[in-house]
Every structure is written in C-alpha cells, then in structure tokens.
C-alpha positions in Angstrom: -15.4 10.4 1.6 -15.0 14.1 2.2 -12.5 16.2 0.3 -9.4 16.8 2.5 -6.3 19.1 2.5 -3.5 16.7 3.0 -1.7 14.4 0.7 -2.4 10.6 0.7 0.5 8.6 -0.7 0.7 4.8 -1.0 3.6 2.4 -1.3 2.8 -1.0 -2.9 4.8 -4.1 -3.6 5.4 -7.8 -2.7 6.8 -8.8 0.6 10.6 -8.2 0.7 10.3 -5.3 -1.8 11.7 -2.7 0.7 8.5 -0.6 1.1 8.7 -0.4 4.9 12.3 0.9 4.9 11.6 3.5 2.3 8.3 4.5 4.0 10.3 5.8 7.0 13.0 7.4 4.9 10.4 9.2 2.9 8.5 10.3 6.0 11.7 11.8 7.4 12.2 13.6 4.1 8.8 15.2 4.2 9.3 16.2 7.8 12.7 17.7 6.9 10.7 20.0 4.6 8.6 21.1 7.6 5.6 19.0 6.6 3.8 17.0 9.3 3.7 13.4 8.1 2.0 10.2 9.3 3.6 6.9 8.4 1.1 4.1 8.6 0.4 0.6 7.1 -2.2 -2.1 6.3 -3.3 -4.3 7.8 -3.7 -1.6 10.4 -3.2 -1.7 14.2 -6.9 -1.7 14.8 -8.8 -4.8 16.0 -9.7 -6.0 12.5 -6.1 -5.5 11.3 -4.8 -7.5 14.2 -7.2 -10.3 13.4 -6.0 -10.3 9.8 -2.4 -10.6 11.0 -3.3 -13.6 13.1 -4.7 -15.3 10.0 -1.6 -14.4 7.9 0.6 -15.9 10.6 -1.5 -19.1 10.8 -2.5 -18.4 14.4 -6.2 -18.8 13.9 -7.5 -22.4 14.2 -9.6 -22.1 11.0 -8.3 -20.4 7.8 -10.5 -17.6 6.5 -11.9 -18.4 3.0 -10.7 -16.0 0.3 -13.9 -13.9 0.0 -14.0 -13.5 3.8 -10.4 -12.4 3.9 -11.0 -9.9 1.2 -13.9 -8.5 3.2 -11.8 -8.3 6.3 -9.1 -6.3 4.5 -11.8 -4.0 3.1 -13.4 -3.5 6.6 -9.9 -2.8 8.1 -9.3 -0.3 5.4 -12.5 1.7 6.1 -11.8 1.6 9.8 -8.2 2.7 9.2 -9.3 5.6 7.1 -11.8 6.8 9.7 -9.6 6.3 12.7 -6.2 7.4 11.5 -5.9 8.5 7.8 -8.7 10.9 7.4 -8.1 12.8 10.6 -4.4 13.3 9.6 -5.5 14.5 6.1 -8.0 16.8 7.7 -5.1 18.4 9.7 -3.3 18.9 6.4 -0.7 16.2 6.9 1.0 14.0 4.4 0.0 10.4 5.0 2.3 7.6 3.7 0.7 4.2 3.8 2.5 0.9 3.4 0.1 -1.1 1.3 -3.5 -0.1 0.5 -6.2 -0.7 -2.1 -4.0 -2.2 -4.9 -2.8 -4.9 -2.5 -6.3 -6.2 -2.2 -6.4 -6.7 -6.0 -3.0 -8.3 -6.0 -3.3 -10.5 -3.0 -7.0 -11.2 -2.4 -7.5 -11.2 -6.2 -5.7 -14.5 -6.3 -8.7 -16.1 -4.6 -11.6 -13.7 -5.1 -13.1 -12.3 -8.3 -11.8 -8.8 -9.2 -15.4 -7.5 -9.3 -15.9 -8.8 -5.7 -12.8 -7.0 -4.5 -13.8 -3.9 -6.3 -17.3 -3.8 -4.8 -15.9 -4.5 -1.3 -13.6 -1.5 -1.6 -15.9 0.9 -3.5 -15.8 3.5 -0.7 -12.1 3.5 -0.2 -10.3 6.8 -0.6 -8.0 7.1 -3.7 -4.4 8.2 -3.0 -2.9 11.1 -5.0 0.1 8.9 -5.9 1.0 5.2 -5.7 4.6 4.1 -5.7 5.0 0.5 -7.0 8.1 -1.2 -5.6 8.8 -3.7 -8.4 11.3 -6.3 -7.5 12.3 -9.8 -8.7 10.7 -12.4 -6.3 14.1 -14.1 -5.8 15.5 -10.9 -4.5 12.5 -10.5 -2.2 12.9 -14.0 -0.9 16.5 -13.4 -0.1 15.6 -10.4 1.9 12.9 -12.2 3.7 15.3 -15.0 4.6 17.7 -12.5 6.0 15.3 -11.2 8.6 16.2 -12.2 12.1 13.7 -14.3 14.0 10.6 -13.3 12.1 8.0 -15.9 11.4 7.0 -16.1 7.7 3.5 -15.2 6.8 1.0 -16.9 4.5 2.2 -15.2 1.3 6.0 -15.3 1.9 6.8 -18.3 -0.3 8.4 -18.4 -3.8 5.2 -19.6 -5.4 3.0 -17.0 -3.8 5.4 -14.1 -4.3 5.8 -15.0 -8.0 2.0 -15.1 -8.4 1.5 -11.8 -6.5 4.3 -10.0 -8.4 2.5 -10.9 -11.7 -0.8 -9.8 -10.1 0.7 -6.5 -9.2 2.0 -6.0 -12.7 -1.5 -6.6 -14.0 -3.1 -4.2 -11.5 -0.7 -1.4 -12.6 -1.1 -2.1 -16.3 2.4 -3.6 -16.8 1.0 -6.8 -18.3 -1.7 -7.4 -20.9 -4.9 -5.5 -20.2 -5.8 -2.1 -18.7 -4.5 -0.8 -15.4 -6.8 -1.0 -12.4 -4.8 2.0 -10.9 -2.1 4.4 -12.1 1.3 4.0 -10.4 4.9 5.2 -10.5 7.1 2.2 -10.9 10.2 2.1 -8.6 13.1 -0.3 -9.3 13.1 -1.8 -5.9 15.9 -4.2 -6.8 18.4 -1.3 -6.9 20.5 -0.1 -4.0 18.3 1.3 -1.2 19.8 4.8 -1.7 18.9 4.7 -5.4 15.4 3.5 -4.5 15.0 6.4 -2.0 16.2 8.9 -4.7 13.6 7.5 -7.1 10.9 8.0 -4.4 12.0 11.5 -3.7 11.9 12.3 -7.5 8.4 11.0 -7.7 7.2 13.0 -4.6 9.2 16.3 -5.1 6.6 17.8 -7.5 4.1 17.6 -4.6 6.0 20.3 -2.7 5.5 24.0 -3.1 8.4 26.4 -3.6 7.8 27.5 0.0 7.8 24.1 1.8 4.6 23.6 3.7 1.3 21.9 3.4 -0.1 21.3 -0.2 -3.9 21.6 -0.4 -5.0 19.1 -3.0 -8.2 17.5 -4.2 -8.7 13.8 -3.9 -7.9 11.6 -6.9 -10.6 10.0 -9.1 -13.6 8.6 -7.5 -13.2 4.9 -6.5 -14.7 2.2 -8.8 -18.4 2.0 -8.6 -18.9 5.6 -7.5 -20.6 8.2 -9.6 
C-alpha cells in the first residue's frame, strides 16, 4: 500500500458497543476543526460487503464455511481500501472506519486459525490508531434488544458476544498472550457523552495547533510484510 497523507482511524468492539454512534460524533468533531472526514464501515457497501451482510442475516441458502467467510471479509477489505479509503487518504482526509482488521481476528478467528486470518489480510493497511470499545456483553445485548425493528445478525447472541468479547481482549493484549494490534481502550459501558470525551482525548493529539490536515506516515507494516 502506498504512503498517504491522511489519517486512518479505526473503531472496534462487539455488536452493541456503541461504535456507530461515536463514529458519527467523532466525524463531526473532526469536521468542526476544519478537517474533511470520511465515516465508513465494514462490511462495506461494495458488492462483496453486501454478500457478507446477506450471510450474516441468514439470507443466503447455504452458510459460508468459516474460512470462506474470512476470505470474503479480507476481499471486501481490500476492495474497500481501493475504492473508498485510500482515495480519501490521498486527498488528505481523516478516515474513520467502523470495524476493520482486528474484527477479522475477533470474529473470523472463532472458526479460522489466526495464521489463516493473518495471511488473508497481509496486504491490509494499518490504521494510525484503533479505539477498542470495551463493554460487558450483557450491556451490549440490552442495547441490541432496544433497537426497533432490526433483524438480529449471526453474531448477536449472548454466547457469541461473550466469545467475541474475549477474543477482542486477546487481540488487543488484555488477556494472556501478546497483542495482535495496539489499541486505546474506551470504556463503552459509560454514558455516551463520557465515551465521546474519551474518544476525543485519544484523537486530540492528532491535531496540529493550527487545525488542518495532519500528514502522517502509515503505521507498522502488516503481518507477513517485510
């Protein structure tokens, strides 16, 4: 992936952690500082992302095996980067992405070997910062239940959310073993305003004294790259 000017920020966490709400609040905060900002998400709006969403909603007649689903997420990610993320970064914009690389390790890692997920995503761009919205699965379930008229997806059950929360903790080094990625932990069980303030505190150092675009190198090379 070529070096770009913009800032690539990622928000991770289980379903019901409040990422999407804070994504739009944080995007508005950057824009208020005069910084063009793209708010996006994965699975993406592209053709592969739409196929993934049909699988997650149980709308496909045959369930994708775990390794196939992991490959679909990786393919959607590369298409999303080429179609939407990299062009915005090349324009010098901030890109905020709701879910990204770590989610593949947390979700697809439940059915696929970590080395398989790592290899499938070896060419994925690294974000400059990842915000991990850590929340108790019971709180997340209550939020999911409060949604009006939304059909639950494959991973939105107590058992799955509990497993994925533990997987996220492992990915970010909050359990035994090394971290797959660095992350800033956000207490997503707090009041939404407090969560937002924590997000702002994590992102504020990225701004210059004269608000504007912040040229920055990419993060570390992705796993498997020299």
